[in-house]
DRENVEXTI-857273 format. One record per residue (C-alpha): x, y, z; chain. Coordinates in Angstrom, 2 decimals, m for minus. Last residue first. Example, Ala and Ser with C-alpha at 12.3 -4.5 7.8 and 13.67 -1.06 7.14 Angstrom:
REM residues 2
REC         x         y         z   c
REC     13.67     m1.06      7.14   A
REC     12.30     m4.50      7.80   A
REM end
This chain:
REM residues 495
REC         x         y         z   c
REC   m128.41     21.46     42.70   A
REC   m125.27     19.19     42.24   A
REC   m126.08     16.00     40.48   A
REC   m123.95     16.86     37.46   A
REC   m120.85     17.31     39.68   A
REC   m121.11     13.81     40.99   A
REC   m120.89     12.54     37.41   A
REC   m117.72     14.56     36.81   A
REC   m116.06     13.12     39.92   A
REC   m116.99      9.67     38.73   A
REC   m115.55     10.37     35.25   A
REC   m112.22     11.55     36.56   A
REC   m110.82      8.11     37.52   A
REC   m110.81      6.98     33.88   A
REC   m109.76      9.76     31.53   A
REC   m112.22     12.49     30.69   A
REC   m113.93     12.52     27.30   A
REC   m117.06     10.77     28.48   A
REC   m117.13     13.02     31.56   A
REC   m117.58     15.98     29.35   A
REC   m115.21     18.96     29.55   A
REC   m112.41     17.75     27.32   A
REC   m109.30     19.98     27.42   A
REC   m109.06     23.41     25.85   A
REC   m106.79     24.76     28.60   A
REC   m109.47     27.13     29.83   A
REC   m112.02     24.32     29.92   A
REC   m109.66     22.18     31.91   A
REC   m109.22     24.91     34.49   A
REC   m113.00     25.40     34.78   A
REC   m113.53     21.71     35.34   A
REC   m110.84     21.64     38.01   A
REC   m112.51     24.55     39.75   A
REC   m115.86     22.71     39.63   A
REC   m114.28     19.54     40.88   A
REC   m112.86     21.31     43.90   A
REC   m116.10     23.11     44.63   A
REC   m118.06     19.87     44.53   A
REC   m115.47     17.90     46.56   A
REC   m115.07     20.27     49.50   A
REC   m118.10     19.45     51.55   A
REC   m118.21     15.88     50.48   A
REC   m114.70     15.25     51.94   A
REC   m113.06     12.94     49.50   A
REC   m113.45      9.23     49.12   A
REC   m110.17      7.28     48.75   A
REC   m109.30      6.44     45.19   A
REC   m110.57      3.19     43.75   A
REC   m108.33      0.14     43.29   A
REC   m109.41     m2.02     40.39   A
REC   m105.79     m2.39     39.08   A
REC   m103.30     m1.53     41.77   A
REC   m102.26      2.11     42.06   A
REC    m98.89      3.14     40.60   A
REC   m100.39      4.51     37.44   A
REC   m102.65      6.75     39.52   A
REC    m99.66      8.60     40.95   A
REC    m98.80      9.92     37.51   A
REC   m101.87     12.09     37.53   A
REC   m101.18     15.14     35.37   A
REC    m98.68     13.28     33.22   A
REC   m101.05     10.39     32.78   A
REC   m103.66     12.86     31.81   A
REC   m101.38     14.23     29.11   A
REC   m100.82     10.72     27.72   A
REC   m104.46      9.97     27.66   A
REC   m105.35     13.41     26.35   A
REC   m106.69     12.71     22.87   A
REC   m106.12     15.65     20.61   A
REC   m108.76     18.43     20.44   A
REC   m110.23     19.74     17.23   A
REC   m112.94     22.23     18.23   A
REC   m116.43     22.10     16.64   A
REC   m118.24     21.16     19.83   A
REC   m115.85     18.24     20.37   A
REC   m113.93     16.91     17.39   A
REC   m111.19     14.30     18.04   A
REC   m107.70     14.35     16.34   A
REC   m105.09     11.61     15.53   A
REC   m101.39     12.62     15.84   A
REC    m99.70     14.51     12.93   A
REC    m97.47     12.39     10.49   A
REC    m93.62     12.63     10.85   A
REC    m91.91     13.10      7.47   A
REC    m88.80     10.86      6.90   A
REC    m85.46     12.57      6.09   A
REC    m84.22     12.59      9.65   A
REC    m85.09      8.95     10.15   A
REC    m83.09      8.02      7.03   A
REC    m80.04      9.88      8.33   A
REC    m80.28      8.06     11.64   A
REC    m80.35      4.73      9.83   A
REC    m77.34      5.70      7.72   A
REC    m75.41      6.62     10.85   A
REC    m76.30      3.32     12.48   A
REC    m75.25      1.41      9.36   A
REC    m71.92      3.25      9.24   A
REC    m71.29      2.46     12.88   A
REC    m72.06     m1.21     12.31   A
REC    m69.69     m1.27      9.32   A
REC    m66.92      0.39     11.33   A
REC    m67.40     m2.04     14.17   A
REC    m67.01     m4.92     11.74   A
REC    m63.88     m3.34     10.23   A
REC    m62.41     m2.80     13.66   A
REC    m63.03     m6.41     14.56   A
REC    m61.44     m7.56     11.30   A
REC    m58.44     m5.36     11.99   A
REC    m58.07     m6.85     15.46   A
REC    m58.03    m10.30     13.93   A
REC    m55.50     m9.20     11.31   A
REC    m53.29     m7.71     14.02   A
REC    m53.46    m10.94     15.98   A
REC    m52.55    m12.96     12.91   A
REC    m49.61    m10.66     12.21   A
REC    m48.38    m10.88     15.76   A
REC    m48.59    m14.65     15.55   A
REC    m46.68    m14.59     12.28   A
REC    m44.00    m12.36     13.80   A
REC    m43.61    m14.72     16.72   A
REC    m43.36    m17.69     14.37   A
REC    m40.72    m15.90     12.28   A
REC    m38.76    m15.01     15.40   A
REC    m38.83    m18.64     16.44   A
REC    m37.72    m19.70     12.97   A
REC    m34.87    m17.19     13.08   A
REC    m33.76    m18.45     16.47   A
REC    m33.91    m22.03     15.26   A
REC    m31.87    m21.15     12.19   A
REC    m29.27    m19.36     14.30   A
REC    m29.03    m22.38     16.58   A
REC    m28.51    m24.65     13.59   A
REC    m25.86    m22.30     12.20   A
REC    m24.06    m22.28     15.55   A
REC    m24.11    m26.05     15.62   A
REC    m22.63    m26.00     12.11   A
REC    m19.81    m23.72     13.22   A
REC    m19.11    m25.79     16.33   A
REC    m18.74    m28.93     14.19   A
REC    m16.53    m27.14     11.70   A
REC    m14.32    m25.79     14.47   A
REC    m13.98    m29.31     15.88   A
REC    m13.07    m30.69     12.46   A
REC    m10.34    m28.09     12.17   A
REC    m10.33    m25.05      9.91   A
REC     m8.24    m23.49      7.12   A
REC     m7.12    m26.82      5.72   A
REC     m3.42    m26.74      4.94   A
REC     m2.41    m28.81      1.91   A
REC     m5.08    m27.23     m0.27   A
REC     m3.90    m23.88      1.05   A
REC     m0.37    m24.24     m0.29   A
REC      2.60    m25.81      1.46   A
REC      5.86    m24.21      0.38   A
REC      8.89    m26.48      0.13   A
REC     11.78    m25.67      2.43   A
REC     14.25    m23.01      1.43   A
REC     17.90    m23.49      0.51   A
REC     19.32    m20.08     m0.45   A
REC     16.79    m17.82      1.24   A
REC     16.22    m20.01      4.29   A
REC     20.00    m20.36      4.59   A
REC     20.33    m16.63      5.12   A
REC     22.34    m14.32      2.89   A
REC     19.36    m12.95      1.00   A
REC     17.75    m11.96      4.33   A
REC     20.56     m9.52      5.13   A
REC     20.08     m7.82      1.76   A
REC     16.35     m7.39      2.38   A
REC     16.81     m5.99      5.88   A
REC     19.37     m3.49      4.59   A
REC     17.13     m2.38      1.70   A
REC     14.24     m1.85      4.09   A
REC     11.27     m4.16      4.42   A
REC      8.23     m2.52      5.96   A
REC      5.66     m3.84      8.44   A
REC      7.53     m2.12     11.29   A
REC      8.54     m5.42     12.82   A
REC     12.21     m4.48     13.37   A
REC     13.46     m7.65     11.63   A
REC     11.10     m7.56      8.68   A
REC     12.67    m10.44      6.73   A
REC     11.29    m13.73      8.02   A
REC      8.00    m12.57      9.56   A
REC      7.39    m10.18      6.67   A
REC      8.08    m12.96      4.18   A
REC      5.56    m15.28      5.85   A
REC      2.92    m12.56      6.14   A
REC      3.22    m11.81      2.41   A
REC      2.87    m15.45      1.46   A
REC     m0.14    m16.01      3.70   A
REC     m1.86    m12.89      2.34   A
REC     m1.36    m14.06     m1.25   A
REC     m2.81    m17.46     m0.34   A
REC     m5.85    m15.74      1.17   A
REC     m6.22    m13.76     m2.03   A
REC     m6.11    m16.98     m4.07   A
REC     m8.67    m18.62     m1.80   A
REC    m11.15    m15.89     m2.63   A
REC    m10.32    m16.47     m6.30   A
REC    m11.51    m20.08     m6.09   A
REC    m10.07    m22.44     m8.69   A
REC    m11.94    m25.64     m9.63   A
REC    m14.19    m24.01    m12.19   A
REC    m11.22    m22.65    m14.11   A
REC    m11.48    m19.27    m15.88   A
REC    m10.17    m17.33    m12.86   A
REC     m6.92    m19.35    m12.96   A
REC     m5.22    m20.14     m9.69   A
REC     m2.25    m22.28     m8.75   A
REC      0.56    m21.29    m11.13   A
REC     m0.82    m17.75    m11.34   A
REC     m0.23    m17.46     m7.60   A
REC      3.51    m18.01     m8.04   A
REC      3.73    m15.37    m10.76   A
REC      1.83    m12.81     m8.67   A
REC      4.01    m13.30     m5.61   A
REC      6.25    m10.25     m6.12   A
REC      3.20     m8.00     m6.23   A
REC      2.47     m8.99     m2.63   A
REC      5.76     m7.46     m1.57   A
REC      5.03     m4.15     m3.28   A
REC      1.64     m4.08     m1.62   A
REC      3.09     m4.76      1.81   A
REC      5.73     m2.07      1.65   A
REC      9.17     m2.74      0.27   A
REC     11.26      0.21      1.35   A
REC     13.65      2.81     m0.09   A
REC     10.91      5.29     m1.01   A
REC     11.14      4.74     m4.76   A
REC      7.43      4.18     m5.34   A
REC      8.00      0.98     m7.32   A
REC     10.61     m0.53     m5.02   A
REC     10.60     m3.44     m7.44   A
REC     13.56     m2.47     m9.59   A
REC     15.52     m1.08     m6.67   A
REC     15.19     m4.33     m4.73   A
REC     16.20     m6.43     m7.74   A
REC     19.26     m4.25     m8.24   A
REC     20.30     m4.85     m4.64   A
REC     19.56     m8.58     m4.83   A
REC     21.58     m9.14     m8.05   A
REC     20.57    m11.90    m10.45   A
REC     22.88    m12.04    m13.46   A
REC     22.57    m15.81    m13.90   A
REC     18.79    m15.38    m13.97   A
REC     19.14    m13.33    m17.18   A
REC     16.64    m10.48    m17.19   A
REC     13.16    m10.11    m18.64   A
REC     11.81     m8.31    m15.56   A
REC      8.67    m10.41    m15.18   A
REC      9.94    m13.80    m16.37   A
REC     13.63    m13.69    m15.41   A
REC     13.74    m11.49    m12.31   A
REC     10.39    m12.87    m11.14   A
REC     11.80    m16.40    m11.42   A
REC     14.96    m15.26     m9.67   A
REC     12.83    m13.98     m6.78   A
REC     11.16    m17.36     m6.29   A
REC     14.37    m19.33     m6.60   A
REC     16.18    m17.06     m4.14   A
REC     13.41    m17.40     m1.58   A
REC     10.89    m14.71     m0.69   A
REC      7.89    m17.01     m1.08   A
REC      8.92    m20.70     m1.34   A
REC      8.51    m21.69     m4.96   A
REC      5.28    m23.33     m6.10   A
REC      5.76    m26.43     m8.19   A
REC      3.55    m26.55    m11.24   A
REC     m0.17    m27.36    m10.87   A
REC     m2.36    m30.40    m10.34   A
REC     m3.91    m29.60     m6.94   A
REC     m6.80    m27.75     m8.57   A
REC     m7.49    m30.60    m10.96   A
REC     m7.44    m33.14     m8.14   A
REC     m9.90    m31.08     m6.09   A
REC    m12.23    m30.69     m9.06   A
REC    m12.26    m34.47     m9.65   A
REC    m13.05    m35.08     m5.99   A
REC    m16.08    m32.77     m6.20   A
REC    m17.29    m34.37     m9.43   A
REC    m17.10    m37.84     m7.86   A
REC    m19.06    m36.61     m4.82   A
REC    m21.73    m35.10     m7.07   A
REC    m22.08    m38.30     m9.07   A
REC    m22.50    m40.35     m5.89   A
REC    m25.08    m37.92     m4.52   A
REC    m27.04    m38.09     m7.77   A
REC    m27.16    m41.87     m7.59   A
REC    m28.10    m41.98     m3.90   A
REC    m30.80    m39.30     m4.04   A
REC    m29.94    m35.67     m3.51   A
REC    m31.10    m33.24     m0.80   A
REC    m28.46    m34.38      1.66   A
REC    m25.73    m33.65     m0.88   A
REC    m26.75    m30.00     m1.07   A
REC    m26.58    m29.68      2.70   A
REC    m23.05    m31.08      2.64   A
REC    m21.96    m28.65     m0.06   A
REC    m23.53    m25.71      1.77   A
REC    m21.64    m26.63      4.93   A
REC    m18.36    m26.90      3.02   A
REC    m18.81    m23.41      1.57   A
REC    m19.83    m22.08      4.97   A
REC    m16.69    m23.55      6.50   A
REC    m14.50    m21.97      3.82   A
REC    m16.08    m18.54      4.20   A
REC    m15.88    m18.72      7.99   A
REC    m12.15    m19.44      7.71   A
REC    m11.73    m16.58      5.25   A
REC    m13.40    m14.14      7.64   A
REC    m11.15    m15.32     10.46   A
REC     m8.04    m14.86      8.32   A
REC     m9.15    m11.35      7.37   A
REC     m9.70    m10.47     11.03   A
REC     m6.19    m11.57     11.85   A
REC     m4.80     m9.51      9.00   A
REC     m6.54     m6.39     10.33   A
REC     m5.50     m6.89     13.93   A
REC     m2.13     m5.26     13.32   A
REC     m3.88     m2.29     11.73   A
REC     m6.11     m1.68     14.75   A
REC     m3.28     m2.07     17.25   A
REC     m0.94      0.29     15.41   A
REC     m3.75      2.79     14.84   A
REC     m4.60      2.82     18.54   A
REC     m1.00      3.02     19.76   A
REC      0.07      5.85     17.44   A
REC     m3.10      7.87     17.93   A
REC     m2.94      7.51     21.72   A
REC      0.66      8.76     21.77   A
REC     m0.25     11.68     19.51   A
REC     m3.16     12.61     21.74   A
REC     m1.11     12.25     24.92   A
REC      1.44     14.72     23.57   A
REC     m1.30     17.33     23.21   A
REC     m3.77     18.48     20.56   A
REC     m5.99     21.17     22.09   A
REC     m9.74     21.70     22.41   A
REC    m11.46     18.42     23.30   A
REC     m9.49     17.81     26.50   A
REC    m11.22     15.02     28.39   A
REC    m11.77     13.22     25.08   A
REC     m8.08     12.36     24.73   A
REC     m7.82     10.85     21.25   A
REC     m7.31      7.42     19.67   A
REC     m9.25      5.60     22.36   A
REC    m12.71      6.38     21.10   A
REC    m15.00      4.50     23.50   A
REC    m14.63      7.28     26.07   A
REC    m16.47      9.61     23.68   A
REC    m19.75      8.11     24.87   A
REC    m19.32      9.40     28.40   A
REC    m18.26     12.86     27.24   A
REC    m21.15     13.02     24.79   A
REC    m23.79     12.43     27.46   A
REC    m26.87     12.51     25.24   A
REC    m30.13     13.87     26.64   A
REC    m33.09     11.76     25.56   A
REC    m35.87     13.41     23.58   A
REC    m34.65     12.23     20.20   A
REC    m33.90      8.75     21.49   A
REC    m35.49      6.77     18.72   A
REC    m32.51      4.65     17.75   A
REC    m31.93      6.76     14.68   A
REC    m31.75      9.89     16.83   A
REC    m29.12      8.34     19.09   A
REC    m27.05      7.35     16.09   A
REC    m27.22     10.90     14.76   A
REC    m26.22     12.28     18.17   A
REC    m23.21      9.97     18.37   A
REC    m22.18     10.79     14.81   A
REC    m22.41     14.52     15.52   A
REC    m20.36     14.08     18.68   A
REC    m17.72     12.18     16.74   A
REC    m17.50     14.90     14.11   A
REC    m17.26     17.58     16.79   A
REC    m14.37     15.70     18.39   A
REC    m12.66     15.40     15.00   A
REC    m13.05     19.09     14.23   A
REC    m11.65     20.03     17.62   A
REC     m8.70     17.69     17.03   A
REC     m7.96     19.15     13.61   A
REC     m8.03     22.69     15.02   A
REC     m5.56     21.81     17.75   A
REC     m3.34     20.14     15.15   A
REC     m3.38     23.36     13.12   A
REC     m2.33     25.42     16.09   A
REC      0.44     22.92     16.92   A
REC      1.75     23.13     13.36   A
REC      1.79     26.93     13.39   A
REC      3.48     27.02     16.78   A
REC      6.35     24.93     15.52   A
REC      7.15     21.50     16.90   A
REC      9.02     21.17     20.19   A
REC      6.29     19.85     22.48   A
REC      5.46     17.20     19.90   A
REC      8.78     15.57     20.65   A
REC      7.06     13.73     23.47   A
REC      5.21     11.62     20.89   A
REC      8.53     10.22     19.70   A
REC      9.23      8.81     23.14   A
REC      5.91      6.97     23.21   A
REC      7.13      3.45     24.01   A
REC      6.38      2.31     20.46   A
REC      8.56      5.09     19.05   A
REC     11.36      4.18     21.42   A
REC     11.13      0.59     20.22   A
REC     11.40      1.76     16.62   A
REC     14.55      3.75     17.29   A
REC     14.44      7.51     16.78   A
REC     17.00      9.29     14.62   A
REC     14.95      9.86     11.48   A
REC     11.84     10.58     13.54   A
REC     13.71     13.22     15.49   A
REC     14.80     14.91     12.26   A
REC     11.25     14.90     10.86   A
REC      9.87     16.38     14.11   A
REC     12.38     19.23     14.04   A
REC     11.63     20.01     10.38   A
REC      7.86     20.33     10.88   A
REC      5.97     19.63      7.65   A
REC      5.86     15.91      8.49   A
REC      3.64     16.68     11.48   A
REC      1.09     18.44      9.29   A
REC      0.55     15.58      6.86   A
REC      0.57     13.01      9.67   A
REC     m2.23     14.76     11.54   A
REC     m4.26     14.99      8.30   A
REC     m3.71     11.29      7.63   A
REC     m4.99     10.21     11.04   A
REC     m8.01     12.51     11.00   A
REC     m9.01     11.18      7.60   A
REC     m8.55      7.55      8.66   A
REC    m10.60      7.82     11.86   A
REC    m12.96      5.00     10.91   A
REC     m9.95      2.92      9.94   A
REC    m10.06      1.37      6.49   A
REC     m6.62      2.69      5.62   A
REC     m8.05      4.84      2.83   A
REC     m5.59      5.30      0.04   A
REC     m3.55      8.42     m0.42   A
REC     m3.00      9.32     m4.04   A
REC      0.40      8.53     m5.46   A
REC      3.00     11.28     m5.08   A
REC      3.85     12.99     m8.39   A
REC      7.13     11.81     m9.68   A
REC     10.57     13.35     m9.87   A
REC     12.71     10.75    m11.46   A
REC     15.82      8.96    m10.30   A
REC     17.02      6.65    m12.99   A
REC     16.83      2.95    m12.25   A
REC     20.19      1.19    m11.92   A
REC     20.84     m1.06    m14.84   A
REC     20.66     m4.73    m15.64   A
REC     19.78     m5.41    m19.22   A
REC     16.82     m6.29    m21.35   A
REC     14.14     m5.04    m18.92   A
REC     10.50     m5.83    m19.62   A
REC      8.52     m4.87    m16.58   A
REC      4.82     m5.45    m15.87   A
REC      4.46     m6.61    m12.29   A
REC      0.85     m6.93    m11.27   A
REC     m0.40     m4.54     m8.58   A
REC     m1.53     m6.51     m5.53   A
REC     m5.06     m7.02     m4.38   A
REC     m6.45     m7.08     m0.86   A
REC     m4.38     m4.17      0.39   A
REC     m3.30     m3.80      3.97   A
REC     m2.66     m0.08      3.85   A
REC      0.16      1.90      5.41   A
REC     m1.20      5.18      6.73   A
REC     m0.29      4.30     10.28   A
REC      3.36      3.98      9.45   A
REC      4.03      7.70      9.72   A
REC      2.47      7.73     13.17   A
REC      4.96      5.21     14.36   A
REC      4.49      1.96     16.18   A
REC      3.14     m0.39     13.59   A
REC      3.74      1.81     10.51   A
REC      7.25      3.39     10.13   A
REC     10.92      2.67     10.55   A
REC     13.65      3.80      8.18   A
REC     12.57      7.30      7.16   A
REC     14.93      8.93      4.66   A
REC     12.50      8.55      1.78   A
REC     10.09     10.88      3.52   A
REC      7.92     12.51      0.86   A
REC      7.17      9.35     m1.12   A
REC      6.58      7.22      1.97   A
REC      4.32      9.82      3.61   A
REC      2.19     10.22      0.48   A
REC      0.96      6.73      0.96   A
REC      1.09      3.45     m0.83   A
REC      0.00      0.00      0.00   A
REM end
């Protein structure tokens, strides 16, 4: 992987896994193929080239990291200290202490970068809180910022020595774990592929299963039938690149010239991408994208294994870079001159039987959990449908009631029946009488009212008769309700 740091600082000897300048090194998935056609050995001419574009490291704080590096490299004092600082001192934080001596302009810019980064993190925290439905919940940014170890959240305003130390350690740890995570992802990929194959076989009958197993074994044999793979980083492997990629005579192989030819960015180091490019010819022996039996995911895992092996053998200071001196020392070792054979992936299964068993048990548990969730969702759906049906029924009943009320409003109400007495139309008074004498309704059937005082009865009935006449009510005892007729009859016998 390339970075502007390597092009600008050719004098730097130790970078990435303990130094800020190494933090921009990328762990690339694909290498750049070698395309050189040299006819004679010659030292490459020094050319002024534009720096390659910075590539994202994959870290969530990549932009902040690269901006800090860009400004630190502009300070002459810091560059000189970096040139003279041992890798172990860098890892122990001694380089970070040199921040106190950088120029005021650089420190001011670093302060601004840190404030911008803290504000960015707070914005992300608030956005996440909003997505989770916590719009009305107060967010404690200081508490949440604790999870970001690459800066000192207790001081959000200025960039201090502790910030640089945290940045170095965090990026170093995160990048070192990157390869490990890639290996774990590949292992899961291989186990899932085997799991799918087994499940496919279960669904076949005996004859089809037999044919499928024979086809699988045939593909494995075809994949394993390839030319010998040279040990990565060995003399034989590099000479093959020298001859086939560079077009040079293998008898004229020179390690120093080889290094300069393949240090493509001219920074004096083999970074991880430049190393991986050296293995292209070996990988082409094993993998062909047009072959059914060859898996390109496995090819990238093989490339990663080769690069890690060479780094472990050659990178003596463990900075994830191979300097010219480290490379020349490695070419004098026995492992370079007389290497062991290289075992490819088909000879080294990525997982054990126990890991496969645990993986399949995990898949079964996941399937059960998904089925349970599906059942719960179906039950919730059924309940919602039932409630919807009830609401629909209630809606229909309400609509019918409203329509009924509307029909009643539009209907004409006919007048009550009339009776004619002495030329006046008078409605029947049964209901009115019941209102005047509600106590009579409570009396038992056949029960007669208590006799009144004969001295007061005639006058009382006469006044009642006069009141009824004024109200236009019936005046004859035939038209009076029951209970009033006897009083009316007694009134007729008065002298």
